[in-house]
Backbone as JSON Lines, residues from 0, in Angstrom:
{"i":0,"aa":"M","n":[15.78,-18.4,-3.56],"ca":[14.57,-17.68,-4.46],"c":[13.32,-17.85,-3.9]}
{"i":1,"aa":"I","n":[12.9,-18.92,-3.12],"ca":[11.31,-18.55,-2.8],"c":[11.47,-17.9,-1.13]}
{"i":2,"aa":"L","n":[12.53,-17.92,-1.0],"ca":[12.87,-17.6,0.72],"c":[12.62,-16.38,0.76]}
{"i":3,"aa":"T","n":[13.23,-15.61,-0.81],"ca":[13.81,-13.58,-0.82],"c":[11.73,-13.6,-1.39]}
{"i":4,"aa":"L","n":[11.47,-14.66,-1.8],"ca":[10.31,-13.93,-2.4],"c":[8.86,-14.23,-1.1]}
{"i":5,"aa":"Q","n":[9.42,-14.92,-0.16],"ca":[7.98,-14.81,0.98],"c":[7.87,-14.19,1.89]}
{"i":6,"aa":"I","n":[9.53,-13.53,2.05],"ca":[9.47,-12.32,3.39],"c":[9.58,-11.12,2.25]}
{"i":7,"aa":"A","n":[9.34,-10.65,0.79],"ca":[8.48,-9.9,0.5],"c":[7.45,-9.61,0.53]}
{"i":8,"aa":"L","n":[7.03,-11.15,0.22],"ca":[5.31,-10.82,0.12],"c":[4.92,-10.62,1.33]}
{"i":9,"aa":"I","n":[5.05,-10.65,2.35],"ca":[5.19,-10.51,3.78],"c":[5.08,-9.71,3.98]}
{"i":10,"aa":"A","n":[6.3,-8.73,3.88],"ca":[6.59,-7.12,4.21],"c":[5.42,-6.87,2.94]}
{"i":11,"aa":"S","n":[5.05,-6.76,1.66],"ca":[4.58,-5.67,1.01],"c":[3.03,-6.21,1.18]}
{"i":12,"aa":"S","n":[2.57,-6.99,1.77],"ca":[1.35,-7.28,1.85],"c":[1.02,-6.47,3.66]}
{"i":13,"aa":"L","n":[1.97,-6.53,4.65],"ca":[1.88,-5.4,5.93],"c":[1.6,-3.96,5.48]}
{"i":14,"aa":"L","n":[2.36,-3.22,4.74],"ca":[2.65,-2.27,3.75],"c":[1.68,-1.9,3.16]}
{"i":15,"aa":"L","n":[1.31,-2.78,2.6],"ca":[-0.22,-2.47,1.27],"c":[-1.24,-2.02,3.01]}
{"i":16,"aa":"I","n":[-2.05,-3.21,3.61],"ca":[-2.74,-3.28,4.31],"c":[-2.44,-1.74,5.29]}
{"i":17,"aa":"L","n":[-1.39,-1.23,5.09],"ca":[-0.65,0.47,6.14],"c":[-1.32,1.34,5.17]}
{"i":18,"aa":"L","n":[-1.1,0.87,4.3],"ca":[-1.49,1.93,3.54],"c":[-2.98,2.02,3.36]}
{"i":19,"aa":"V","n":[-3.85,1.17,2.57],"ca":[-5.65,0.69,2.68],"c":[-5.49,1.93,3.88]}
{"i":20,"aa":"L","n":[-5.44,1.17,5.23],"ca":[-6.23,1.67,6.12],"c":[-5.68,3.38,6.12]}
{"i":21,"aa":"L","n":[-5.13,4.05,5.66],"ca":[-4.19,5.5,5.67],"c":[-5.45,6.51,4.74]}
{"i":22,"aa":"H","n":[-5.97,5.79,3.73],"ca":[-6.73,6.08,2.92],"c":[-7.8,7.14,3.85]}
{"i":23,"aa":"R","n":[-8.47,7.91,3.21],"ca":[-9.41,9.0,3.65],"c":[-10.79,8.35,2.98]}
{"i":24,"aa":"G","n":[-11.88,7.47,3.2],"ca":[-13.05,6.82,2.83],"c":[-14.13,8.17,3.12]}
{"i":25,"aa":"R","n":[-15.4,7.4,3.73],"ca":[-16.19,8.42,4.3],"c":[-16.41,8.55,5.64]}
{"i":26,"aa":"G","n":[-15.64,8.45,6.44],"ca":[-15.93,8.18,7.9],"c":[-14.13,9.31,8.13]}
{"i":27,"aa":"G","n":[-13.28,9.29,7.03],"ca":[-11.93,9.95,7.29],"c":[-11.27,8.8,8.11]}
{"i":28,"aa":"G","n":[-11.23,7.52,7.89],"ca":[-10.08,6.73,7.97],"c":[-8.85,7.22,9.02]}
{"i":29,"aa":"L","n":[-8.23,6.52,9.19],"ca":[-6.77,7.24,9.95],"c":[-6.19,7.85,9.33]}
{"i":30,"aa":"S","n":[-6.46,8.41,8.34],"ca":[-5.42,9.42,7.91],"c":[-5.67,10.65,8.93]}
{"i":31,"aa":"S","n":[-6.83,10.71,8.99],"ca":[-7.64,11.98,10.07],"c":[-6.87,12.05,11.03]}
{"i":32,"aa":"L","n":[-6.11,10.57,11.66],"ca":[-5.74,11.4,12.81],"c":[-3.8,11.81,12.63]}
{"i":33,"aa":"F","n":[-3.91,11.92,11.7],"ca":[-2.87,12.16,11.44],"c":[-2.36,13.14,10.29]}
{"i":34,"aa":"G","n":[-3.71,14.59,10.44],"ca":[-3.58,15.69,9.76],"c":[-4.96,15.49,8.97]}
{"i":35,"aa":"G","n":[-5.08,14.57,8.42],"ca":[-5.75,14.85,6.99],"c":[-7.02,14.67,7.17]}
{"i":36,"aa":"G","n":[-7.32,14.33,8.07],"ca":[-9.0,14.83,8.49],"c":[-9.41,16.36,8.34]}
{"i":37,"aa":"M","n":[-8.04,17.13,9.09],"ca":[-8.13,18.78,8.62],"c":[-8.04,19.4,7.54]}
{"i":38,"aa":"Q","n":[-8.89,20.51,7.31],"ca":[-9.03,21.05,6.3],"c":[-8.41,22.01,6.03]}
{"i":39,"aa":"S","n":[-7.52,22.28,5.25],"ca":[-6.44,23.92,5.19],"c":[-6.77,24.39,4.16]}
{"i":40,"aa":"S","n":[-6.21,25.36,4.04],"ca":[-6.32,26.87,2.69],"c":[-4.71,26.44,1.62]}
{"i":41,"aa":"L","n":[-3.84,25.55,2.73],"ca":[-3.23,25.68,1.38],"c":[-3.22,24.33,0.81]}
{"i":42,"aa":"S","n":[-4.77,23.44,0.53],"ca":[-4.68,22.36,-0.34],"c":[-3.76,21.66,-1.2]}
{"i":43,"aa":"G","n":[-2.74,21.48,0.72],"ca":[-1.19,20.27,0.48],"c":[-1.8,19.45,0.64]}
{"i":44,"aa":"S","n":[-2.98,18.79,0.75],"ca":[-3.73,17.49,1.14],"c":[-3.62,16.85,0.43]}
{"i":45,"aa":"S","n":[-4.34,17.46,-0.83],"ca":[-4.89,16.8,-2.28],"c":[-3.4,16.01,-2.33]}
{"i":46,"aa":"V","n":[-2.31,16.73,-3.25],"ca":[-0.66,16.3,-2.96],"c":[-0.74,15.14,-2.67]}
{"i":47,"aa":"V","n":[-0.74,14.87,-0.8],"ca":[-0.25,14.23,-0.48],"c":[-0.86,12.01,-0.22]}
{"i":48,"aa":"E","n":[-2.54,13.05,-1.02],"ca":[-3.58,11.82,-0.93],"c":[-2.88,11.65,-2.88]}
{"i":49,"aa":"K","n":[-2.49,11.74,-3.58],"ca":[-2.5,11.42,-5.44],"c":[-0.55,10.64,-4.59]}
{"i":50,"aa":"N","n":[-0.1,11.69,-4.26],"ca":[1.13,10.4,-3.06],"c":[0.29,8.57,-2.57]}
{"i":51,"aa":"L","n":[0.0,9.27,-1.44],"ca":[-0.13,8.3,-0.89],"c":[-0.93,6.65,-2.21]}
{"i":52,"aa":"D","n":[-1.6,7.49,-2.88],"ca":[-2.32,6.38,-4.06],"c":[-0.9,5.87,-4.32]}
{"i":53,"aa":"R","n":[0.32,6.65,-5.53],"ca":[0.86,6.14,-5.7],"c":[1.55,5.28,-5.35]}
{"i":54,"aa":"V","n":[2.01,5.48,-3.96],"ca":[2.94,4.9,-3.95],"c":[1.71,3.22,-3.19]}
{"i":55,"aa":"T","n":[0.36,3.25,-3.02],"ca":[-0.13,2.19,-2.74],"c":[-0.36,1.37,-4.18]}
{"i":56,"aa":"L","n":[-0.3,2.17,-4.91],"ca":[-0.83,1.16,-6.54],"c":[1.01,0.58,-6.5]}
{"i":57,"aa":"F","n":[2.13,0.97,-6.1],"ca":[3.62,0.47,-6.31],"c":[3.47,-0.63,-5.51]}
{"i":58,"aa":"V","n":[3.44,-0.67,-4.43],"ca":[3.15,-1.8,-3.57],"c":[1.95,-3.06,-3.77]}
{"i":59,"aa":"G","n":[1.78,-2.13,-4.48],"ca":[-0.29,-3.51,-4.61],"c":[0.64,-4.07,-6.26]}
{"i":60,"aa":"A","n":[1.39,-3.14,-6.62],"ca":[1.87,-3.98,-7.98],"c":[3.19,-5.39,-7.2]}
{"i":61,"aa":"V","n":[3.74,-4.63,-6.47],"ca":[4.91,-5.53,-5.92],"c":[4.19,-6.68,-5.86]}
{"i":62,"aa":"W","n":[3.36,-6.67,-5.1],"ca":[2.24,-7.86,-4.02],"c":[2.21,-8.81,-5.03]}
{"i":63,"aa":"I","n":[1.41,-7.75,-6.15],"ca":[1.25,-9.21,-7.21],"c":[1.9,-9.45,-7.83]}
{"i":64,"aa":"I","n":[2.83,-9.56,-7.91],"ca":[4.21,-9.41,-9.22],"c":[4.62,-11.01,-7.56]}
{"i":65,"aa":"C","n":[5.23,-10.79,-6.79],"ca":[5.45,-11.63,-5.33],"c":[4.26,-12.81,-5.28]}
{"i":66,"aa":"V","n":[3.17,-12.94,-5.52],"ca":[2.19,-14.05,-5.77],"c":[2.11,-14.67,-6.85]}
{"i":67,"aa":"I","n":[2.47,-13.59,-8.04],"ca":[2.51,-14.53,-9.53],"c":[3.93,-15.59,-9.31]}
{"i":68,"aa":"G","n":[5.06,-14.83,-9.02],"ca":[6.61,-15.28,-8.84],"c":[6.35,-16.81,-8.24]}
{"i":69,"aa":"L","n":[5.85,-16.08,-6.9],"ca":[5.67,-17.35,-5.41],"c":[5.05,-18.61,-6.33]}
{"i":70,"aa":"G","n":[3.77,-18.16,-7.35],"ca":[2.87,-18.95,-7.45],"c":[3.9,-20.35,-9.16]}
{"i":71,"aa":"L","n":[4.55,-19.39,-9.4],"ca":[5.31,-20.17,-10.71],"c":[6.51,-21.11,-10.12]}
{"i":72,"aa":"L","n":[6.58,-20.66,-9.14],"ca":[8.05,-21.72,-8.81],"c":[7.92,-22.39,-8.01]}
{"i":73,"aa":"V","n":[6.34,-22.27,-7.09],"ca":[6.47,-23.63,-6.63],"c":[5.13,-24.52,-6.87]}
{"i":74,"aa":"K","n":[5.04,-24.43,-8.81],"ca":[4.29,-24.76,-9.99],"c":[5.4,-26.24,-10.04]}
{"i":75,"aa":"I","n":[6.86,-25.25,-10.27],"ca":[7.99,-25.82,-11.07],"c":[8.71,-26.43,-10.04]}
{"i":76,"aa":"S","n":[8.6,-26.34,-8.95],"ca":[9.61,-27.53,-7.8],"c":[8.42,-28.41,-7.58]}
């Protein structure tokens, strides 16, 4: 169980880093590399940003659950 949570923690940590870097910041961020920095008349980028926010929050919640679970398992052991 501990090994599974450790693997999930590492995977979610790397994914969370990637997702945070994809967010649009003041300077455009890495999302501008994939077309997020271009202004279009279709307003599809706002939907992409909302979905990116949702995925980031979900991965962050998984990360927090893994940290708490590992802390409890290590405390019990």
